[in-house]
Residue, then its C-alpha position, 0 to 999 in steps of 0.5 A: x831776321x829782326x829789325x835790329x839786325x837788319x839795321x846792324x847789318x846794314x850798318x856794317x855794310x855802308x861801314x864797309x863800303x866806305x872804308x873801300x869808297x876812302x881807300x880807292x879815293x873814291x875811284x875804282x867802284x867796280x873794285x869796290x863792288x867786287x870787294x863788297x860782294x867778296x865780303x858777302x854783301x848784296x852790294x851792286x854799283x848803283x848804290x854808289x851813284x844818284x839816280x833820278x825818278x820820277x818821284x824825285x833823286x835817290x842820291x847815291x852811298x856816297x851823297x846820302x853818307x857824305x864821303x864825296x866830301x871826305x875824299x875831298x878833304x883828304x884829297x886837299x889835305x895831302x895836297x896843303x902837306x905835299x906844298x908844306x913839305x916842299x917848301x921845306x925842303x927848298x928852305x933846306x936845301x938853300x941852308x945847305x949850299x955852301x955860302 
């Protein structure tokens, strides 16, 4: 396999892992591993975790590729939307009350 093919394969594997990591909100690691392997990737659970070695720390893919921040932003966005929806509902209910 050429270096270009190896790079393309890694890019595809990272993209698939990112999709599943975000889909499951950074949770359900066993499910992510199973689905990655079902897609034919040589993916293992330890790829999702940072590991300390004598030579230093090896970042897990979520840290290496910024997925943790993506999940955090998505959760914050959903929370903000829920607050806005709750306020809108309260305003609409107040308007609907007979005065």
